[in-house]
C-alpha positions as CSV (number, residue, x, y, z in Angstrom):
1,M,-20.6,-2.0,54.8
2,Q,-21.2,-4.8,52.3
3,W,-19.2,-5.4,49.2
4,F,-18.6,-8.1,46.6
5,F,-16.0,-8.7,43.9
6,H,-15.9,-10.2,40.4
7,H,-13.4,-10.4,37.5
8,S,-13.1,-11.4,33.9
9,R,-10.3,-12.5,31.6
10,E,-9.7,-10.4,28.5
11,G,-8.4,-13.1,26.2
12,R,-4.8,-13.9,26.8
13,R,-3.7,-10.3,27.2
14,G,-5.4,-9.0,30.3
15,W,-7.8,-9.1,33.3
16,R,-10.6,-6.9,34.6
17,F,-11.6,-6.6,38.2
18,W,-14.5,-4.9,40.0
19,W,-15.2,-4.2,43.7
20,H,-18.8,-3.1,44.4
21,F,-19.6,-1.5,47.7
22,R,-23.2,-1.5,48.9
23,E,-23.9,1.7,50.8
24,S,-26.5,4.5,50.5
25,R,-25.4,4.8,46.8
26,P,-23.5,2.3,44.6
27,R,-19.8,2.7,44.6
28,V,-17.4,0.8,42.3
29,I,-13.6,0.4,42.0
30,H,-12.6,-0.9,38.6
31,L,-9.1,-2.1,37.6
32,E,-7.9,-3.3,34.2
33,A,-4.4,-4.7,33.4
34,Y,-3.0,-5.7,30.0
35,W,0.3,-7.0,28.9
36,W,2.0,-6.8,25.5
37,S,0.5,-3.4,25.1
38,Q,2.0,-0.9,22.6
39,S,0.6,2.2,24.3
40,C,2.8,4.8,26.0
41,H,0.9,7.4,28.1
42,V,-0.2,8.5,31.5
43,G,-3.3,10.4,32.3
44,I,-6.2,11.2,34.6
45,S,-9.7,12.2,33.6
46,A,-13.1,12.9,35.1
47,H,-16.3,11.4,33.9
48,D,-19.9,11.8,35.1
49,D,-19.6,10.0,38.4
50,G,-16.0,9.5,39.1
51,W,-12.4,9.5,37.9
52,N,-10.2,7.5,35.6
53,L,-6.5,6.9,36.0
54,S,-4.4,5.2,33.3
55,G,-0.8,4.5,32.6
56,A,0.9,2.5,29.9
57,F,4.4,1.7,28.8
58,P,5.3,-1.0,26.4
59,A,4.6,-3.7,27.1
60,F,2.2,-3.2,30.1
61,A,-0.9,-1.0,30.5
62,Q,-3.3,-0.5,33.5
63,Y,-6.5,1.5,33.9
64,K,-8.3,2.4,37.2
65,S,-11.6,4.0,37.8
66,V,-13.7,4.9,40.8
67,E,-17.4,5.7,40.7
68,G,-19.9,6.9,43.3
69,F,-17.3,8.1,45.9
70,P,-17.6,11.7,47.3
71,L,-14.8,13.1,45.2
72,W,-14.5,16.6,43.7
73,Q,-15.8,16.9,40.2
74,P,-15.2,19.7,37.6
75,M,-18.6,21.3,36.8
76,R,-19.7,23.9,34.2
77,R,-22.5,26.5,34.4
78,E,-25.2,26.1,31.7
79,I,-28.1,28.4,31.0
80,F,-31.2,26.8,29.4
81,T,-32.9,29.7,27.5
82,W,-35.8,27.5,26.5
83,D,-36.6,26.8,30.1
84,S,-37.0,30.4,31.5
85,N,-33.2,31.0,31.6
86,R,-32.8,28.2,34.1
87,V,-29.2,27.9,35.4
88,V,-27.8,24.5,36.1
89,M,-24.4,23.0,36.9
90,L,-23.5,20.0,34.7
91,P,-20.4,17.7,34.9
92,D,-17.5,19.0,32.9
93,R,-15.6,16.0,31.6
94,R,-11.9,16.9,31.6
95,E,-8.6,15.0,31.2
96,C,-4.9,15.6,31.9
97,R,-2.8,13.5,29.6
98,L,0.7,12.9,28.4
99,A,1.1,10.5,25.5
100,V,3.7,9.4,22.9
101,F,2.4,8.0,19.6
102,D,2.7,8.6,15.9
103,W,6.3,9.8,16.5
104,A,5.1,12.7,18.5
105,L,4.6,13.9,22.1
106,W,1.0,14.9,22.9
107,I,0.5,17.1,26.0
108,T,-3.0,17.9,27.3
109,P,-2.9,19.8,30.6
110,W,-6.7,20.3,31.0
111,G,-8.5,19.1,27.9
112,R,-12.1,18.4,27.2
113,S,-12.9,14.6,27.0
114,M,-14.4,13.6,23.7
115,E,-14.6,17.3,22.6
116,W,-12.5,19.8,20.8
117,R,-13.1,23.6,20.3
118,T,-10.9,25.9,18.1
119,N,-11.5,28.9,20.4
120,D,-10.1,27.1,23.5
121,P,-6.6,28.0,24.8
122,W,-3.7,25.7,24.0
123,W,-3.7,24.1,27.4
124,V,-7.3,22.9,26.8
125,R,-6.9,22.0,23.1
126,G,-3.6,20.3,23.8
127,L,-0.1,20.7,22.4
128,T,1.7,18.4,19.9
129,I,5.5,18.3,19.7
130,R,7.0,16.5,16.7
131,P,10.8,16.2,17.0
132,A,11.0,14.8,13.5
133,R,10.0,18.2,12.0
134,L,13.4,19.6,13.1
135,L,14.8,17.3,10.3
136,G,12.7,19.1,7.7
137,P,9.7,18.0,5.7
138,W,9.2,14.5,4.4
139,I,10.1,14.3,0.7
140,G,9.5,11.7,-2.0
141,E,11.1,12.4,-5.4
142,H,11.2,10.0,-8.4
143,A,12.7,9.9,-11.9
144,D,11.8,7.7,-14.8
145,L,14.7,5.6,-15.9
146,A,13.2,3.4,-18.7
147,M,10.0,2.4,-20.4
148,V,10.0,-1.4,-21.2
149,P,7.2,-3.1,-23.3
150,V,6.1,-6.3,-21.5
151,T,3.7,-9.2,-22.0
152,I,1.5,-10.7,-19.3
153,P,0.4,-14.3,-20.0
154,M,-3.0,-15.4,-18.9
155,P,-5.0,-18.6,-19.7
156,E,-7.1,-16.9,-22.4
157,G,-4.2,-15.1,-24.1
158,T,-1.4,-12.6,-23.7
159,Y,-1.9,-9.0,-22.6
160,H,0.4,-6.1,-23.4
161,G,1.7,-3.4,-21.0
162,V,4.5,-1.0,-20.3
163,A,6.8,-1.3,-17.3
164,K,8.0,2.1,-16.1
165,V,11.3,1.7,-14.2
166,Q,11.6,4.5,-11.6
167,S,14.2,5.6,-9.1
168,W,12.8,6.9,-5.8
169,V,14.4,9.1,-3.0
170,R,12.4,9.2,0.3
171,G,13.3,10.7,3.6
172,R,13.6,13.9,5.6
173,R,15.2,16.9,3.9
174,Y,18.0,17.3,6.5
175,W,18.4,13.7,7.4
176,W,19.3,10.4,5.7
177,K,17.4,9.5,2.5
178,R,16.4,6.0,1.2
179,R,17.1,5.4,-2.5
180,T,15.2,2.6,-4.2
181,Q,14.4,1.4,-7.7
182,E,10.8,0.4,-8.4
183,V,8.6,-0.6,-11.3
184,W,5.1,0.5,-12.2
185,L,3.3,-1.8,-14.7
186,D,0.8,0.1,-16.8
187,I,-1.8,-2.0,-18.7
188,P,-3.6,0.4,-21.1
189,K,-6.5,-2.0,-22.0
190,G,-6.5,-3.8,-18.7
191,I,-6.8,-7.4,-17.8
192,P,-10.6,-8.0,-17.4
193,H,-12.5,-9.6,-14.6
194,A,-16.0,-9.3,-13.3
195,G,-16.9,-6.3,-11.1
196,K,-17.4,-6.6,-7.4
197,G,-21.2,-6.2,-7.7
198,E,-21.5,-4.1,-4.6
199,N,-22.8,-1.0,-6.3
200,S,-24.7,-0.1,-9.5
201,W,-21.4,1.0,-11.2
202,D,-19.4,-2.2,-10.6
203,C,-21.9,-4.9,-11.6
204,G,-20.4,-5.2,-15.1
205,D,-16.9,-5.8,-16.3
206,D,-13.9,-4.5,-14.5
207,G,-10.2,-5.0,-14.8
208,L,-6.6,-4.5,-13.6
209,F,-5.0,-1.5,-15.3
210,G,-1.8,-1.0,-13.2
211,I,0.2,-2.5,-10.4
212,G,3.7,-2.0,-8.9
213,G,6.6,-4.1,-7.9
214,S,10.3,-4.0,-7.1
215,T,11.3,-5.6,-10.4
216,I,9.6,-6.1,-13.8
217,D,9.2,-9.8,-13.2
218,E,7.7,-9.2,-9.8
219,A,5.2,-6.7,-11.2
220,I,4.1,-9.2,-13.8
221,Q,3.7,-12.0,-11.3
222,R,1.7,-9.6,-9.0
223,A,-0.6,-8.7,-11.9
224,I,-1.3,-12.4,-12.7
225,A,-2.0,-13.2,-9.1
226,S,-4.2,-10.2,-8.6
227,V,-6.4,-10.9,-11.6
228,T,-6.6,-14.6,-10.8
229,R,-7.7,-13.8,-7.2
230,D,-10.4,-11.3,-8.4
231,R,-11.7,-13.8,-11.0
232,Q,-12.0,-16.5,-8.3
233,R,-13.8,-14.1,-6.0
234,Y,-16.0,-12.1,-8.4
235,G,-16.1,-14.2,-11.6
236,R,-14.8,-13.8,-15.2
237,A,-15.5,-10.9,-17.4
238,S,-17.6,-11.0,-20.6
239,E,-16.2,-12.5,-23.8
240,A,-16.6,-9.1,-25.4
241,A,-14.4,-7.4,-22.8
242,V,-11.7,-10.2,-23.1
243,R,-11.6,-9.8,-26.9
244,E,-11.3,-6.0,-26.7
245,A,-8.5,-6.3,-24.2
246,L,-6.6,-8.9,-26.2
247,S,-6.9,-7.0,-29.5
């Protein structure tokens, strides 16, 4: 039996290795290893000509695959009605996977790879367990505290707006809640700048009509910085738009 080996470096975070065996049919063993990974899962899946095995736990991940070896493969029976009802057996790509992400546990005992069907049983579609739901739904409630008239200085003049001071409560219904105070700056006539020019409806004048911040001063500074950045990138608005906004 003849074989050869090669590998490659995946940046500074991993390596890939291949072992090729030269027999009556090509056979390959493939290994990938990565560090500083944020994945957390373990699984095994079948593809057209082999199997994949993967496992990851922060901060290390590894993936193995074998192709061309005489291993059992799941198959499905298909009937081609357009070909005189010919019956064939095709590879049935399946996976068994246990993963943790998005604050949930995802369990797939015998799922379809790259496919999802509503009429499949749960052990094929997969099961998602979200412990955070035991703490109740996510809520976000706010109340307006004050409406403060403000001015926004720009090189061509001063624009007028209204700062809406709001108190926010965010969190789970049956768990701790975070209370914050925020500001939304509303600019009725906008601070004009040129449109992006990417589509027919934004080739003319555009403008900033609202922006948020943690304080009134921060919201004003963010508005000035946003318009300045857009003007440098897309250009200045027409003189007519500027006069209308300053009036």
